Predicted model as a PDB file, atoms N, CA, C, CB and O in Angstrom, pLDDT in the B-factor column:
MODEL        1                                                                  
ATOM      1  N   MET A   1     163.835   7.103  40.283  1.00 64.00           N  
ATOM      2  CA  MET A   1     164.502   7.497  38.786  1.00 64.00           C  
ATOM      3  C   MET A   1     165.804   7.474  38.972  1.00 64.00           C  
ATOM      4  CB  MET A   1     164.153   8.942  38.144  1.00 64.00           C  
ATOM      5  O   MET A   1     166.442   7.799  39.974  1.00 64.00           O  
ATOM      6  N   GLU A   2     166.258   6.974  37.701  1.00 87.00           N  
ATOM      7  CA  GLU A   2     167.688   7.097  37.432  1.00 87.00           C  
ATOM      8  C   GLU A   2     168.301   8.798  37.108  1.00 87.00           C  
ATOM      9  CB  GLU A   2     167.925   6.072  36.083  1.00 87.00           C  
ATOM     10  O   GLU A   2     167.522   9.465  36.427  1.00 87.00           O  
ATOM     11  N   PRO A   3     169.293   9.338  37.436  1.00 88.00           N  
ATOM     12  CA  PRO A   3     169.425  10.525  37.209  1.00 88.00           C  
ATOM     13  C   PRO A   3     169.554  10.848  35.555  1.00 88.00           C  
ATOM     14  CB  PRO A   3     170.531  10.915  38.040  1.00 88.00           C  
ATOM     15  O   PRO A   3     169.014  11.814  35.017  1.00 88.00           O  
ATOM     16  N   VAL A   4     170.291   9.952  34.938  1.00 91.00           N  
ATOM     17  CA  VAL A   4     169.880   9.996  33.323  1.00 91.00           C  
ATOM     18  C   VAL A   4     168.381  10.221  32.671  1.00 91.00           C  
ATOM     19  CB  VAL A   4     170.262   8.644  32.773  1.00 91.00           C  
ATOM     20  O   VAL A   4     168.105  11.018  31.774  1.00 91.00           O  
ATOM     21  N   ALA A   5     167.382   9.220  33.423  1.00 92.00           N  
ATOM     22  CA  ALA A   5     166.220   9.340  32.940  1.00 92.00           C  
ATOM     23  C   ALA A   5     165.336  10.692  33.574  1.00 92.00           C  
ATOM     24  CB  ALA A   5     165.614   8.000  33.177  1.00 92.00           C  
ATOM     25  O   ALA A   5     164.371  11.212  33.013  1.00 92.00           O  
ATOM     26  N   ARG A   6     165.895  11.084  34.809  1.00 93.00           N  
ATOM     27  CA  ARG A   6     165.447  12.314  35.307  1.00 93.00           C  
ATOM     28  C   ARG A   6     165.650  13.531  34.243  1.00 93.00           C  
ATOM     29  CB  ARG A   6     166.199  12.574  36.628  1.00 93.00           C  
ATOM     30  O   ARG A   6     164.850  14.375  33.840  1.00 93.00           O  
ATOM     31  N   LYS A   7     167.153  13.282  33.912  1.00 94.00           N  
ATOM     32  CA  LYS A   7     167.288  14.804  33.171  1.00 94.00           C  
ATOM     33  C   LYS A   7     166.824  14.615  31.531  1.00 94.00           C  
ATOM     34  CB  LYS A   7     169.152  15.441  33.241  1.00 94.00           C  
ATOM     35  O   LYS A   7     166.761  15.564  30.749  1.00 94.00           O  
ATOM     36  N   ILE A   8     166.537  13.309  31.201  1.00 95.00           N  
ATOM     37  CA  ILE A   8     165.706  13.459  30.086  1.00 95.00           C  
ATOM     38  C   ILE A   8     164.476  14.043  30.183  1.00 95.00           C  
ATOM     39  CB  ILE A   8     165.510  12.381  29.575  1.00 95.00           C  
ATOM     40  O   ILE A   8     164.009  14.970  29.521  1.00 95.00           O  
ATOM     41  N   PHE A   9     163.940  13.333  31.183  1.00 95.00           N  
ATOM     42  CA  PHE A   9     162.298  13.833  31.317  1.00 95.00           C  
ATOM     43  C   PHE A   9     162.229  15.499  31.611  1.00 95.00           C  
ATOM     44  CB  PHE A   9     161.447  12.939  32.808  1.00 95.00           C  
ATOM     45  O   PHE A   9     161.348  16.223  31.147  1.00 95.00           O  
ATOM     46  N   LYS A  10     163.218  15.912  32.384  1.00 96.00           N  
ATOM     47  CA  LYS A  10     163.282  17.261  32.314  1.00 96.00           C  
ATOM     48  C   LYS A  10     163.224  18.183  31.072  1.00 96.00           C  
ATOM     49  CB  LYS A  10     164.289  17.481  32.864  1.00 96.00           C  
ATOM     50  O   LYS A  10     162.412  19.055  30.762  1.00 96.00           O  
ATOM     51  N   GLY A  11     164.397  17.696  30.426  1.00 96.00           N  
ATOM     52  CA  GLY A  11     164.640  17.944  28.917  1.00 96.00           C  
ATOM     53  C   GLY A  11     163.078  17.955  27.998  1.00 96.00           C  
ATOM     54  O   GLY A  11     162.631  18.915  27.370  1.00 96.00           O  
ATOM     55  N   VAL A  12     162.634  16.995  28.104  1.00 97.00           N  
ATOM     56  CA  VAL A  12     161.278  16.698  27.164  1.00 97.00           C  
ATOM     57  C   VAL A  12     160.566  17.908  27.714  1.00 97.00           C  
ATOM     58  CB  VAL A  12     160.324  15.051  27.412  1.00 97.00           C  
ATOM     59  O   VAL A  12     160.292  18.925  27.076  1.00 97.00           O  
ATOM     60  N   LEU A  13     160.255  17.618  29.222  1.00 97.00           N  
ATOM     61  CA  LEU A  13     159.113  18.969  29.608  1.00 97.00           C  
ATOM     62  C   LEU A  13     159.873  20.359  29.284  1.00 97.00           C  
ATOM     63  CB  LEU A  13     158.622  19.030  31.527  1.00 97.00           C  
ATOM     64  O   LEU A  13     159.142  21.313  29.018  1.00 97.00           O  
ATOM     65  N   LEU A  14     161.123  20.543  29.280  1.00 97.00           N  
ATOM     66  CA  LEU A  14     161.467  21.894  28.733  1.00 97.00           C  
ATOM     67  C   LEU A  14     161.094  22.212  27.260  1.00 97.00           C  
ATOM     68  CB  LEU A  14     162.923  22.075  28.861  1.00 97.00           C  
ATOM     69  O   LEU A  14     160.815  23.335  26.840  1.00 97.00           O  
ATOM     70  N   LEU A  15     161.123  21.221  26.631  1.00 98.00           N  
ATOM     71  CA  LEU A  15     161.230  21.392  25.144  1.00 98.00           C  
ATOM     72  C   LEU A  15     159.454  21.350  25.038  1.00 98.00           C  
ATOM     73  CB  LEU A  15     162.298  19.967  24.182  1.00 98.00           C  
ATOM     74  O   LEU A  15     159.031  21.932  24.039  1.00 98.00           O  
ATOM     75  N   GLU A  16     158.752  20.944  25.636  1.00 98.00           N  
ATOM     76  CA  GLU A  16     157.369  21.055  25.542  1.00 98.00           C  
ATOM     77  C   GLU A  16     156.744  22.332  25.946  1.00 98.00           C  
ATOM     78  CB  GLU A  16     156.825  20.067  26.260  1.00 98.00           C  
ATOM     79  O   GLU A  16     155.785  22.775  25.314  1.00 98.00           O  
ATOM     80  N   ALA A  17     157.316  23.038  27.121  1.00 98.00           N  
ATOM     81  CA  ALA A  17     157.019  24.081  27.576  1.00 98.00           C  
ATOM     82  C   ALA A  17     157.207  25.372  26.579  1.00 98.00           C  
ATOM     83  CB  ALA A  17     157.696  24.098  28.711  1.00 98.00           C  
ATOM     84  O   ALA A  17     156.370  26.176  26.168  1.00 98.00           O  
ATOM     85  N   ALA A  18     158.929  25.248  26.292  1.00 98.00           N  
ATOM     86  CA  ALA A  18     159.381  25.917  25.285  1.00 98.00           C  
ATOM     87  C   ALA A  18     158.050  25.883  23.585  1.00 98.00           C  
ATOM     88  CB  ALA A  18     161.040  25.085  25.122  1.00 98.00           C  
ATOM     89  O   ALA A  18     157.753  26.892  22.945  1.00 98.00           O  
ATOM     90  N   GLY A  19     157.674  24.844  23.371  1.00 98.00           N  
ATOM     91  CA  GLY A  19     156.637  24.648  22.148  1.00 98.00           C  
ATOM     92  C   GLY A  19     155.304  25.291  22.089  1.00 98.00           C  
ATOM     93  O   GLY A  19     154.650  25.711  21.134  1.00 98.00           O  
ATOM     94  N   ILE A  20     155.005  25.247  23.739  1.00 98.00           N  
ATOM     95  CA  ILE A  20     153.721  26.031  24.061  1.00 98.00           C  
ATOM     96  C   ILE A  20     153.626  27.282  24.127  1.00 98.00           C  
ATOM     97  CB  ILE A  20     153.248  25.769  25.101  1.00 98.00           C  
ATOM     98  O   ILE A  20     152.712  27.999  23.719  1.00 98.00           O  
ATOM     99  N   ALA A  21     154.926  27.657  24.835  1.00 98.00           N  
ATOM    100  CA  ALA A  21     154.903  29.199  24.541  1.00 98.00           C  
ATOM    101  C   ALA A  21     155.292  29.835  23.422  1.00 98.00           C  
ATOM    102  CB  ALA A  21     155.576  29.812  25.336  1.00 98.00           C  
ATOM    103  O   ALA A  21     154.955  31.001  23.216  1.00 98.00           O  
ATOM    104  N   GLY A  22     156.179  29.017  22.425  1.00 97.00           N  
ATOM    105  CA  GLY A  22     156.260  29.670  20.954  1.00 97.00           C  
ATOM    106  C   GLY A  22     154.604  29.680  20.257  1.00 97.00           C  
ATOM    107  O   GLY A  22     153.983  30.671  19.873  1.00 97.00           O  
ATOM    108  N   ALA A  23     154.245  28.523  20.250  1.00 96.00           N  
ATOM    109  CA  ALA A  23     152.623  28.363  19.912  1.00 96.00           C  
ATOM    110  C   ALA A  23     151.866  29.829  20.250  1.00 96.00           C  
ATOM    111  CB  ALA A  23     151.854  27.011  20.995  1.00 96.00           C  
ATOM    112  O   ALA A  23     151.171  30.485  19.474  1.00 96.00           O  
ATOM    113  N   TYR A  24     152.167  30.100  21.466  1.00 97.00           N  
ATOM    114  CA  TYR A  24     151.302  30.873  22.015  1.00 97.00           C  
ATOM    115  C   TYR A  24     151.473  32.316  21.569  1.00 97.00           C  
ATOM    116  CB  TYR A  24     151.382  30.701  23.371  1.00 97.00           C  
ATOM    117  O   TYR A  24     150.512  33.014  21.245  1.00 97.00           O  
ATOM    118  N   LEU A  25     152.931  32.800  21.565  1.00 97.00           N  
ATOM    119  CA  LEU A  25     153.599  33.964  21.154  1.00 97.00           C  
ATOM    120  C   LEU A  25     152.990  34.116  19.471  1.00 97.00           C  
ATOM    121  CB  LEU A  25     155.412  33.743  21.359  1.00 97.00           C  
ATOM    122  O   LEU A  25     152.448  35.076  18.924  1.00 97.00           O  
ATOM    123  N   LEU A  26     153.224  33.193  19.118  1.00 97.00           N  
ATOM    124  CA  LEU A  26     153.011  32.992  17.351  1.00 97.00           C  
ATOM    125  C   LEU A  26     151.323  33.401  17.424  1.00 97.00           C  
ATOM    126  CB  LEU A  26     153.391  30.908  16.556  1.00 97.00           C  
ATOM    127  O   LEU A  26     150.950  34.389  16.792  1.00 97.00           O  
ATOM    128  N   PHE A  27     150.467  32.705  18.112  1.00 96.00           N  
ATOM    129  CA  PHE A  27     149.083  33.130  17.972  1.00 96.00           C  
ATOM    130  C   PHE A  27     148.826  34.771  18.410  1.00 96.00           C  
ATOM    131  CB  PHE A  27     148.193  32.109  18.916  1.00 96.00           C  
ATOM    132  O   PHE A  27     148.212  35.617  17.761  1.00 96.00           O  
ATOM    133  N   TYR A  28     149.328  34.884  19.384  1.00 97.00           N  
ATOM    134  CA  TYR A  28     149.168  36.334  20.170  1.00 97.00           C  
ATOM    135  C   TYR A  28     149.769  37.613  18.934  1.00 97.00           C  
ATOM    136  CB  TYR A  28     150.382  36.307  21.914  1.00 97.00           C  
ATOM    137  O   TYR A  28     149.132  38.661  18.824  1.00 97.00           O  
ATOM    138  N   ARG A  29     150.832  37.400  18.210  1.00 97.00           N  
ATOM    139  CA  ARG A  29     151.245  37.912  17.289  1.00 97.00           C  
ATOM    140  C   ARG A  29     150.234  38.030  16.076  1.00 97.00           C  
ATOM    141  CB  ARG A  29     152.326  37.305  17.092  1.00 97.00           C  
ATOM    142  O   ARG A  29     149.901  39.062  15.495  1.00 97.00           O  
ATOM    143  N   MET A  30     149.823  36.730  15.829  1.00 97.00           N  
ATOM    144  CA  MET A  30     148.855  37.185  14.664  1.00 97.00           C  
ATOM    145  C   MET A  30     147.919  37.516  14.966  1.00 97.00           C  
ATOM    146  CB  MET A  30     148.506  36.459  13.778  1.00 97.00           C  
ATOM    147  O   MET A  30     147.303  38.041  14.039  1.00 97.00           O  
ATOM    148  N   ASP A  31     147.242  37.483  16.180  1.00 96.00           N  
ATOM    149  CA  ASP A  31     145.816  38.055  16.568  1.00 96.00           C  
ATOM    150  C   ASP A  31     145.875  39.657  17.031  1.00 96.00           C  
ATOM    151  CB  ASP A  31     145.182  37.116  17.888  1.00 96.00           C  
ATOM    152  O   ASP A  31     144.904  40.339  17.357  1.00 96.00           O  
ATOM    153  N   THR A  32     147.335  40.096  16.972  1.00 96.00           N  
ATOM    154  CA  THR A  32     147.181  41.544  17.180  1.00 96.00           C  
ATOM    155  C   THR A  32     147.511  42.530  15.925  1.00 96.00           C  
ATOM    156  CB  THR A  32     148.094  41.906  18.343  1.00 96.00           C  
ATOM    157  O   THR A  32     147.242  43.715  15.728  1.00 96.00           O  
ATOM    158  N   ASN A  33     148.175  41.595  15.191  1.00 96.00           N  
ATOM    159  CA  ASN A  33     149.010  42.488  14.096  1.00 96.00           C  
ATOM    160  C   ASN A  33     148.486  41.995  12.912  1.00 96.00           C  
ATOM    161  CB  ASN A  33     150.698  42.351  14.081  1.00 96.00           C  
ATOM    162  O   ASN A  33     148.596  40.784  12.721  1.00 96.00           O  
ATOM    163  N   GLN A  34     147.842  42.802  11.930  1.00 95.00           N  
ATOM    164  CA  GLN A  34     147.359  42.258  10.604  1.00 95.00           C  
ATOM    165  C   GLN A  34     148.277  42.264   9.585  1.00 95.00           C  
ATOM    166  CB  GLN A  34     146.261  42.942  10.112  1.00 95.00           C  
ATOM    167  O   GLN A  34     147.946  41.591   8.609  1.00 95.00           O  
ATOM    168  N   ASP A  35     149.513  42.922   9.514  1.00 95.00           N  
ATOM    169  CA  ASP A  35     150.404  42.896   8.579  1.00 95.00           C  
ATOM    170  C   ASP A  35     151.330  41.713   8.843  1.00 95.00           C  
ATOM    171  CB  ASP A  35     151.058  44.164   8.505  1.00 95.00           C  
ATOM    172  O   ASP A  35     151.904  41.159   7.905  1.00 95.00           O  
ATOM    173  N   PHE A  36     151.518  41.227  10.395  1.00 97.00           N  
ATOM    174  CA  PHE A  36     152.051  39.852  10.253  1.00 97.00           C  
ATOM    175  C   PHE A  36     151.290  38.859   9.860  1.00 97.00           C  
ATOM    176  CB  PHE A  36     152.532  39.424  11.302  1.00 97.00           C  
ATOM    177  O   PHE A  36     151.807  37.770   9.612  1.00 97.00           O  
ATOM    178  N   ARG A  37     149.903  39.063   9.732  1.00 96.00           N  
ATOM    179  CA  ARG A  37     149.124  37.961   9.365  1.00 96.00           C  
ATOM    180  C   ARG A  37     149.441  37.939   7.436  1.00 96.00           C  
ATOM    181  CB  ARG A  37     147.277  38.291   9.985  1.00 96.00           C  
ATOM    182  O   ARG A  37     149.551  36.922   6.751  1.00 96.00           O  
ATOM    183  N   HIS A  38     149.484  38.690   7.185  1.00 96.00           N  
ATOM    184  CA  HIS A  38     149.764  39.163   5.619  1.00 96.00           C  
ATOM    185  C   HIS A  38     151.137  38.251   5.278  1.00 96.00           C  
ATOM    186  CB  HIS A  38     150.107  41.123   5.442  1.00 96.00           C  
ATOM    187  O   HIS A  38     151.238  37.384   4.411  1.00 96.00           O  
ATOM    188  N   THR A  39     152.033  38.653   6.106  1.00 96.00           N  
ATOM    189  CA  THR A  39     153.099  38.074   5.906  1.00 96.00           C  
ATOM    190  C   THR A  39     153.168  36.513   5.913  1.00 96.00           C  
ATOM    191  CB  THR A  39     153.852  38.602   6.736  1.00 96.00           C  
ATOM    192  O   THR A  39     153.620  35.772   5.040  1.00 96.00           O  
ATOM    193  N   MET A  40     152.522  36.155   7.292  1.00 96.00           N  
ATOM    194  CA  MET A  40     152.237  34.470   7.069  1.00 96.00           C  
ATOM    195  C   MET A  40     151.204  34.016   5.856  1.00 96.00           C  
ATOM    196  CB  MET A  40     151.502  33.826   8.538  1.00 96.00           C  
ATOM    197  O   MET A  40     151.259  32.825   5.550  1.00 96.00           O  
ATOM    198  N   ASN A  41     150.612  34.545   5.401  1.00 95.00           N  
ATOM    199  CA  ASN A  41     149.727  34.542   4.283  1.00 95.00           C  
ATOM    200  C   ASN A  41     150.531  34.156   2.984  1.00 95.00           C  
ATOM    201  CB  ASN A  41     149.038  35.942   4.150  1.00 95.00           C  
ATOM    202  O   ASN A  41     150.191  33.370   2.100  1.00 95.00           O  
ATOM    203  N   LYS A  42     151.688  34.910   3.089  1.00 95.00           N  
ATOM    204  CA  LYS A  42     152.624  34.782   1.907  1.00 95.00           C  
ATOM    205  C   LYS A  42     153.537  33.582   1.779  1.00 95.00           C  
ATOM    206  CB  LYS A  42     153.478  35.917   1.892  1.00 95.00           C  
ATOM    207  O   LYS A  42     153.872  32.881   0.824  1.00 95.00           O  
ATOM    208  N   ARG A  43     153.899  33.589   3.405  1.00 97.00           N  
ATOM    209  CA  ARG A  43     155.080  32.528   3.941  1.00 97.00           C  
ATOM    210  C   ARG A  43     154.475  31.189   4.060  1.00 97.00           C  
ATOM    211  CB  ARG A  43     155.734  32.920   5.476  1.00 97.00           C  
ATOM    212  O   ARG A  43     154.870  30.221   3.409  1.00 97.00           O  
ATOM    213  N   PHE A  44     153.435  31.157   4.970  1.00 96.00           N  
ATOM    214  CA  PHE A  44     152.922  29.933   5.691  1.00 96.00           C  
ATOM    215  C   PHE A  44     151.497  29.933   5.553  1.00 96.00           C  
ATOM    216  CB  PHE A  44     153.304  29.878   7.191  1.00 96.00           C  
ATOM    217  O   PHE A  44     150.864  29.752   6.594  1.00 96.00           O  
ATOM    218  N   PRO A  45     150.779  30.117   4.362  1.00 96.00           N  
ATOM    219  CA  PRO A  45     149.171  29.849   4.445  1.00 96.00           C  
ATOM    220  C   PRO A  45     148.738  28.860   5.314  1.00 96.00           C  
ATOM    221  CB  PRO A  45     148.580  29.439   3.162  1.00 96.00           C  
ATOM    222  O   PRO A  45     147.740  29.168   5.967  1.00 96.00           O  
ATOM    223  N   SER A  46     149.223  27.715   5.515  1.00 96.00           N  
ATOM    224  CA  SER A  46     148.273  26.808   6.116  1.00 96.00           C  
ATOM    225  C   SER A  46     148.311  27.078   7.521  1.00 96.00           C  
ATOM    226  CB  SER A  46     148.549  25.355   5.827  1.00 96.00           C  
ATOM    227  O   SER A  46     147.303  26.760   8.152  1.00 96.00           O  
ATOM    228  N   ILE A  47     149.550  27.755   8.329  1.00 96.00           N  
ATOM    229  CA  ILE A  47     149.393  28.380   9.468  1.00 96.00           C  
ATOM    230  C   ILE A  47     148.324  29.365   9.697  1.00 96.00           C  
ATOM    231  CB  ILE A  47     150.451  28.891   9.691  1.00 96.00           C  
ATOM    232  O   ILE A  47     147.612  29.512  10.690  1.00 96.00           O  
ATOM    233  N   LEU A  48     148.353  30.050   8.518  1.00 96.00           N  
ATOM    234  CA  LEU A  48     147.135  31.493   9.000  1.00 96.00           C  
ATOM    235  C   LEU A  48     146.071  30.652   8.515  1.00 96.00           C  
ATOM    236  CB  LEU A  48     147.191  33.410   8.043  1.00 96.00           C  
ATOM    237  O   LEU A  48     145.214  31.531   8.604  1.00 96.00           O  
ATOM    238  N   GLU A  49     145.354  29.543   8.021  1.00 96.00           N  
ATOM    239  CA  GLU A  49     144.309  28.710   7.884  1.00 96.00           C  
ATOM    240  C   GLU A  49     144.013  28.337   9.254  1.00 96.00           C  
ATOM    241  CB  GLU A  49     144.569  27.582   6.982  1.00 96.00           C  
ATOM    242  O   GLU A  49     142.936  28.792   9.641  1.00 96.00           O  
ATOM    243  N   VAL A  50     144.551  27.750   9.970  1.00 96.00           N  
ATOM    244  CA  VAL A  50     144.697  27.090  11.402  1.00 96.00           C  
ATOM    245  C   VAL A  50     144.343  28.202  12.036  1.00 96.00           C  
ATOM    246  CB  VAL A  50     146.143  26.463  11.914  1.00 96.00           C  
ATOM    247  O   VAL A  50     143.326  28.168  12.729  1.00 96.00           O  
ATOM    248  N   TYR A  51     144.897  29.078  11.957  1.00 96.00           N  
ATOM    249  CA  TYR A  51     144.615  30.440  12.988  1.00 96.00           C  
ATOM    250  C   TYR A  51     142.959  30.874  12.967  1.00 96.00           C  
ATOM    251  CB  TYR A  51     145.626  31.976  12.341  1.00 96.00           C  
ATOM    252  O   TYR A  51     142.140  30.825  13.885  1.00 96.00           O  
ATOM    253  N   TYR A  52     142.779  31.371  11.381  1.00 97.00           N  
ATOM    254  CA  TYR A  52     141.458  31.668  11.251  1.00 97.00           C  
ATOM    255  C   TYR A  52     140.217  30.743  11.649  1.00 97.00           C  
ATOM    256  CB  TYR A  52     141.381  31.935  10.035  1.00 97.00           C  
ATOM    257  O   TYR A  52     139.115  31.169  11.995  1.00 97.00           O  
ATOM    258  N   LYS A  53     140.652  29.180  11.520  1.00 96.00           N  
ATOM    259  CA  LYS A  53     139.878  27.970  11.865  1.00 96.00           C  
ATOM    260  C   LYS A  53     139.404  27.924  13.486  1.00 96.00           C  
ATOM    261  CB  LYS A  53     140.828  26.673  11.499  1.00 96.00           C  
ATOM    262  O   LYS A  53     138.330  27.624  14.007  1.00 96.00           O  
ATOM    263  N   SER A  54     140.806  28.394  14.087  1.00 95.00           N  
ATOM    264  CA  SER A  54     140.544  28.211  15.487  1.00 95.00           C  
ATOM    265  C   SER A  54     139.609  29.418  16.135  1.00 95.00           C  
ATOM    266  CB  SER A  54     141.955  28.119  16.217  1.00 95.00           C  
ATOM    267  O   SER A  54     138.899  29.320  17.135  1.00 95.00           O  
ATOM    268  N   ASN A  55     139.807  30.630  15.261  1.00 96.00           N  
ATOM    269  CA  ASN A  55     139.087  31.590  15.987  1.00 96.00           C  
ATOM    270  C   ASN A  55     137.370  31.387  15.409  1.00 96.00           C  
ATOM    271  CB  ASN A  55     139.843  33.213  15.667  1.00 96.00           C  
ATOM    272  O   ASN A  55     136.335  31.731  15.980  1.00 96.00           O  
ATOM    273  N   GLU A  56     137.506  30.883  14.427  1.00 96.00           N  
ATOM    274  CA  GLU A  56     136.173  30.570  14.206  1.00 96.00           C  
ATOM    275  C   GLU A  56     135.307  29.680  14.896  1.00 96.00           C  
ATOM    276  CB  GLU A  56     136.124  30.226  13.174  1.00 96.00           C  
ATOM    277  O   GLU A  56     134.143  29.867  15.250  1.00 96.00           O  
ATOM    278  N   TRP A  57     136.267  28.375  15.082  1.00 96.00           N  
ATOM    279  CA  TRP A  57     135.797  27.646  16.090  1.00 96.00           C  
ATOM    280  C   TRP A  57     135.349  27.948  17.540  1.00 96.00           C  
ATOM    281  CB  TRP A  57     136.564  26.935  16.152  1.00 96.00           C  
ATOM    282  O   TRP A  57     134.487  27.364  18.197  1.00 96.00           O  
ATOM    283  N   ALA A  58     136.232  29.128  17.930  1.00 95.00           N  
ATOM    284  CA  ALA A  58     135.930  29.775  19.442  1.00 95.00           C  
ATOM    285  C   ALA A  58     134.588  30.602  19.087  1.00 95.00           C  
ATOM    286  CB  ALA A  58     137.346  30.941  20.131  1.00 95.00           C  
ATOM    287  O   ALA A  58     133.793  30.876  19.986  1.00 95.00           O  
ATOM    288  N   GLY A  59     134.405  30.914  18.010  1.00 95.00           N  
ATOM    289  CA  GLY A  59     133.253  31.988  17.820  1.00 95.00           C  
ATOM    290  C   GLY A  59     133.379  33.522  17.547  1.00 95.00           C  
ATOM    291  O   GLY A  59     132.534  34.415  17.500  1.00 95.00           O  
ATOM    292  N   VAL A  60     134.868  33.507  17.368  1.00 95.00           N  
ATOM    293  CA  VAL A  60     135.063  34.815  16.458  1.00 95.00           C  
ATOM    294  C   VAL A  60     135.106  35.195  15.155  1.00 95.00           C  
ATOM    295  CB  VAL A  60     135.942  35.227  16.635  1.00 95.00           C  
ATOM    296  O   VAL A  60     136.255  35.109  14.721  1.00 95.00           O  
ATOM    297  N   TYR A  61     134.291  35.593  14.331  1.00 95.00           N  
ATOM    298  CA  TYR A  61     134.197  35.669  12.940  1.00 95.00           C  
ATOM    299  C   TYR A  61     134.463  36.966  12.404  1.00 95.00           C  
ATOM    300  CB  TYR A  61     132.972  35.256  12.523  1.00 95.00           C  
ATOM    301  O   TYR A  61     134.357  37.982  13.091  1.00 95.00           O  
ATOM    302  N   GLY A  62     134.823  36.970  11.136  1.00 95.00           N  
ATOM    303  CA  GLY A  62     135.155  38.328  10.537  1.00 95.00           C  
ATOM    304  C   GLY A  62     136.398  38.845  10.410  1.00 95.00           C  
ATOM    305  O   GLY A  62     136.499  39.981   9.948  1.00 95.00           O  
ATOM    306  N   ILE A  63     137.722  38.020  10.840  1.00 96.00           N  
ATOM    307  CA  ILE A  63     138.725  38.230  10.746  1.00 96.00           C  
ATOM    308  C   ILE A  63     139.391  38.074   9.437  1.00 96.00           C  
ATOM    309  CB  ILE A  63     139.103  37.704  11.574  1.00 96.00           C  
ATOM    310  O   ILE A  63     140.086  38.989   8.995  1.00 96.00           O  
ATOM    311  N   ARG A  64     139.201  36.844   8.715  1.00 96.00           N  
ATOM    312  CA  ARG A  64     139.485  36.698   7.652  1.00 96.00           C  
ATOM    313  C   ARG A  64     138.851  37.501   6.473  1.00 96.00           C  
ATOM    314  CB  ARG A  64     139.392  35.593   7.607  1.00 96.00           C  
ATOM    315  O   ARG A  64     139.593  37.699   5.511  1.00 96.00           O  
ATOM    316  N   GLU A  65     137.651  37.963   6.419  1.00 96.00           N  
ATOM    317  CA  GLU A  65     137.213  38.764   5.576  1.00 96.00           C  
ATOM    318  C   GLU A  65     137.602  40.362   5.990  1.00 96.00           C  
ATOM    319  CB  GLU A  65     135.778  38.441   5.463  1.00 96.00           C  
ATOM    320  O   GLU A  65     137.413  41.304   5.221  1.00 96.00           O  
ATOM    321  N   LYS A  66     138.046  40.461   7.033  1.00 96.00           N  
ATOM    322  CA  LYS A  66     138.607  41.626   7.319  1.00 96.00           C  
ATOM    323  C   LYS A  66     139.962  41.971   6.367  1.00 96.00           C  
ATOM    324  CB  LYS A  66     138.897  41.564   8.805  1.00 96.00           C  
ATOM    325  O   LYS A  66     140.049  42.824   5.483  1.00 96.00           O  
ATOM    326  N   ASP A  67     140.751  41.244   6.732  1.00 96.00           N  
ATOM    327  CA  ASP A  67     141.975  40.707   6.138  1.00 96.00           C  
ATOM    328  C   ASP A  67     141.948  40.742   4.651  1.00 96.00           C  
ATOM    329  CB  ASP A  67     142.207  39.313   6.587  1.00 96.00           C  
ATOM    330  O   ASP A  67     142.797  41.489   4.163  1.00 96.00           O  
ATOM    331  N   GLN A  68     141.154  40.094   3.789  1.00 95.00           N  
ATOM    332  CA  GLN A  68     141.027  40.078   2.561  1.00 95.00           C  
ATOM    333  C   GLN A  68     140.840  41.185   2.398  1.00 95.00           C  
ATOM    334  CB  GLN A  68     140.262  39.350   2.037  1.00 95.00           C  
ATOM    335  O   GLN A  68     141.784  41.743   1.840  1.00 95.00           O  
ATOM    336  N   LEU A  69     139.827  41.947   2.691  1.00 95.00           N  
ATOM    337  CA  LEU A  69     138.998  43.425   2.381  1.00 95.00           C  
ATOM    338  C   LEU A  69     140.541  44.358   2.258  1.00 95.00           C  
ATOM    339  CB  LEU A  69     137.630  44.097   4.050  1.00 95.00           C  
ATOM    340  O   LEU A  69     140.707  45.129   1.313  1.00 95.00           O  
ATOM    341  N   LYS A  70     141.403  44.201   3.133  1.00 94.00           N  
ATOM    342  CA  LYS A  70     142.072  45.219   3.369  1.00 94.00           C  
ATOM    343  C   LYS A  70     143.714  44.998   2.394  1.00 94.00           C  
ATOM    344  CB  LYS A  70     142.112  45.310   5.090  1.00 94.00           C  
ATOM    345  O   LYS A  70     144.514  45.851   2.009  1.00 94.00           O  
ATOM    346  N   TRP A  71     143.719  43.528   2.253  1.00 92.00           N  
ATOM    347  CA  TRP A  71     144.760  43.582   1.393  1.00 92.00           C  
ATOM    348  C   TRP A  71     144.568  43.590  -0.027  1.00 92.00           C  
ATOM    349  CB  TRP A  71     145.495  42.650   1.662  1.00 92.00           C  
ATOM    350  O   TRP A  71     145.506  43.693  -0.819  1.00 92.00           O  
ATOM    351  N   LEU A  72     143.115  43.461  -0.429  1.00 91.00           N  
ATOM    352  CA  LEU A  72     142.611  43.674  -1.611  1.00 91.00           C  
ATOM    353  C   LEU A  72     142.561  44.974  -2.023  1.00 91.00           C  
ATOM    354  CB  LEU A  72     141.507  43.178  -1.683  1.00 91.00           C  
ATOM    355  O   LEU A  72     142.607  45.345  -3.196  1.00 91.00           O  
ATOM    356  N   SER A  73     142.455  45.742  -0.946  1.00 90.00           N  
ATOM    357  CA  SER A  73     142.122  47.341  -1.481  1.00 90.00           C  
ATOM    358  C   SER A  73     143.494  48.199  -1.423  1.00 90.00           C  
ATOM    359  CB  SER A  73     140.870  48.201  -0.370  1.00 90.00           C  
ATOM    360  O   SER A  73     143.556  49.315  -1.940  1.00 90.00           O  
ATOM    361  N   SER A  74     144.834  47.464  -0.608  1.00 83.00           N  
ATOM    362  CA  SER A  74     146.117  47.872  -0.778  1.00 83.00           C  
ATOM    363  C   SER A  74     146.636  47.319  -1.784  1.00 83.00           C  
ATOM    364  CB  SER A  74     146.859  47.701   0.205  1.00 83.00           C  
ATOM    365  O   SER A  74     147.734  47.875  -1.811  1.00 83.00           O  
ATOM    366  N   LYS A  75     146.613  46.505  -2.761  1.00 76.00           N  
ATOM    367  CA  LYS A  75     146.873  46.318  -3.887  1.00 76.00           C  
ATOM    368  C   LYS A  75     146.637  47.259  -5.113  1.00 76.00           C  
ATOM    369  CB  LYS A  75     146.398  45.363  -3.981  1.00 76.00           C  
ATOM    370  O   LYS A  75     147.434  47.430  -6.036  1.00 76.00           O  
ATOM    371  N   ASN A  76     145.305  47.889  -4.956  1.00 66.00           N  
ATOM    372  CA  ASN A  76     144.935  48.843  -5.780  1.00 66.00           C  
ATOM    373  C   ASN A  76     145.027  50.109  -5.690  1.00 66.00           C  
ATOM    374  CB  ASN A  76     144.017  48.725  -5.972  1.00 66.00           C  
ATOM    375  O   ASN A  76     144.606  50.825  -6.599  1.00 66.00           O  
TER     376      ASN A  76                                                      
ENDMDL                                                                          
END                                                                             
């Protein structure tokens, strides 16, 4: 492989690894912090919906309901 192509290939791999790490960190933070999920609900509700759907697909139910109960009770 040519040196330029090799550098481009390494750059693409590095960007993909950074993207995977970033997605994992976002998922981990949403999974462990209900207040962060509330912030995500205000700013990026579609991302939070993906989080809920992925958990439901994996067989983890009730997170959405617990969040909604807490957020509704904190408004009152």
